[in-house]
N, C-alpha and C positions, 0 to 999 in steps of 0.2 A: 599922015603917019600910018604906018602899018601896025595894027593892033595884034599883039601876040596872042595866039589862041592858047587859052589855059588848058593844060592837060590834067586829066584826072590824076588825083593824088595816088601815087604808087607806094606801096609798102616797101620799105628798104629791106632787101634780102638779107642784109647783114644783121638786121635787128633781131633780137632774141624773141622767140615766140612768147606770147603771154601765158603765164602759168595759171592754169585753171585750179581753182580751189577744189580740194577733195570734198565729196559730198559728206555731210554730217550723218554718221551712222548711229549716233548715240540714241537717237529716238526711232531707229528703224528696227523693227522686230521681224526676224526671219519667219517665213511661213512654214518652214519645216527643215529637217536636217538635209544637209547636202550630201549627195551620194558619195560614198568613199571617205567621208569625214568621220571622226570619232567624237561622239558627243559626251561630254563630262557633265554629269548632273551634280550639282552642289546641294547637299541636304543641310538645311538650316538647323542648328542645335535646338533641341526641345527646350522650351522654357521650364526652368526649375520651379517646382511647387514651393510656395513659401512655407518655411518651417514654423510650426506653431510654438510660440514661446510658452514655457510652463507658467501656470498661474501662481503667483506669489501670494500666500495667504496674508490677509491684512492683519497685522498684530493687534490683539485686543488690548485695550488700555489696561495697564496694571492698576490693581486696586490695592491701596495701602492696607497692610494687615494690622489689625488692632494689637497693640503691644500686650494687652492683658491676655488676649487669646493666645498669642505667641508664647507667653510665659506659662500659661496653663498647659499648652501642648508640650513644652519642654519639661514641665513638672511631671506630666503623665509618663513621658518617655523615661525620665530618670527613675520614677517609682517602679515602672515595669522592669528596668534593669536591676534595680535594688532587690525586687522580689525574686528575680531569676538568680541573682548571685546568692541571696539568702537561702533559697531552696537548694542550690548546689552545695553550699557550705554545710547545711544541715545533713544532706545526704552523705557528704564526705566524712563528717564528724560521726554519724551513725555507723558508717562502714568501719571507721577507725576503731570505735569503741567495741564493735563486734569482733574485729580482728584482735584487739587487745585482750578481750575476755577469752577468745578461743586460744590465744597463745598462753595465757595464764592457766587455763584449764589443762592444756596439753603439758605444760611444765609441771603442774601439780600431779598429773597422772604419771608422768615420767619419774618424778621424785618418789611418789608412793611405790611405784614398781621397783625402783632401785632400792629404796629403803626396805620394802618387803623382802626382797631377795637376800639382803644382808642380815636383817633381823631374824629371819627364819633360821639362819645358821646358828644363832645363839640359843634357840629354844631347847635343843637337846642337852646343851650344857646346863641350862636351868633345871631341866628334868633330873639330871644326874645329881645335882646339888640337893634338890628337894628329896630325892630318894635317899640320899645319904643322911639327911637330917631326920627322916622318918625312922631310919634304922640305926640311929646313933646309939652307941652303948651307954649304959647308965653307970659308968665307972667314974668316980670323982676325979681321978687323975686325968681323964679325957674331957673334963668339962670345959677347959679353956680351948681345947681343940674344936669342940662342938660350937662354941661361941664364935670362933674365927670363921668357920664354915658358914654359919648363919649370917655373919657380917658380909661375906662375899655374896651370899644370896640376895641380901637387901640392896647392895650396890648394883647388882645386875638388874634387879627388878626396877630400881630407880632409873637406870639408863633406858630400859624399855618403855617405861611410863613417860619419860621425857620425849621420846620419839613418837608417842601417841599409841603405843601398844597397850591393849586392854585385855584382861582375861575374860573368856566367855563364861557367863554364868551357867552352872550345871546342876548341881544337886537340888532337888525339889522343883526344878523347872519342868515345863512340859517339853517333850521331845520335839526338836525342830531339825529336820534333815538338812537345812542349809547351814547350820552351825554345829550340829551334833553328829557323831558317828556311833551308831549303836553297835555294841559288841555282843551283848546278850539281851534277850527278852525273858524275864522270869517273874514269877509270882512273888510278891513281897507284901507283908502286912504293913499297913499304914501308908501305902502308896496306891494311888489310883492308876488305872490303865493309861499308859503313855507318859507317865511321870518318870523323871530321871531319879534312879535310886542312888547311884554313886558315880563319881568321875574317876575313871581309871587313868587317864592322861589329860592334863589341863590343855584347853584350847585357847588360842589367842586371835585377835583381829586388830587390824590397823585401819581405823575409820570404818568404812563400809566393806573393806576387803578382809576376807578371812585368811589369816596366815596359816592357821592349822585348826581343823575342827576338833572339838573335844570328844574323846572316846568315853562313852558312858554306858552304864547298865540301865535298862529301861524296864519298867514294870508292865505286866500284861494281865 
């Protein structure tokens, strides 16, 4: 038999060529930039510094307060307030009393001023009545008339005395320029120098206020 000669194995032209696997470039580091290419550098974000947390103070253990000390402290506070209120009340009371006295003094002064103005107008009338009584006629038929005039004088004097009007002492007193008005200075037996000889016109005063000085004759 004739042995067939084996021919070398021929690749079928119609068969698809074997696909070669692409080289793994993940672990391949380029030695430098390729000419004409754009290199993009990626900057890694800086690591943030850790923020320091504030230190929280450790609370001290609370110590229970002694009830007696707490009561003593409250008592001292109340006493201080009481002293303050008492001092304020005393000051207010003193101010009110001073104000009350000042108002009363002003009212009294205003009353005396008004009374002095009114009462001074009655003094000339009293002078006329006293002058008429000094020169009254000694006729028996006019005796009743004289008594009526004298009664009017007494009523008027009573009204003035009720209001606090007093006559200023004159005859025999030493001359006082604050209450006397000297008309003449003359020599007179029985009187020393500066002594009042006679009262020409009676003077009057209301308390410490002189309504009218007394007109007098003074010895020298």
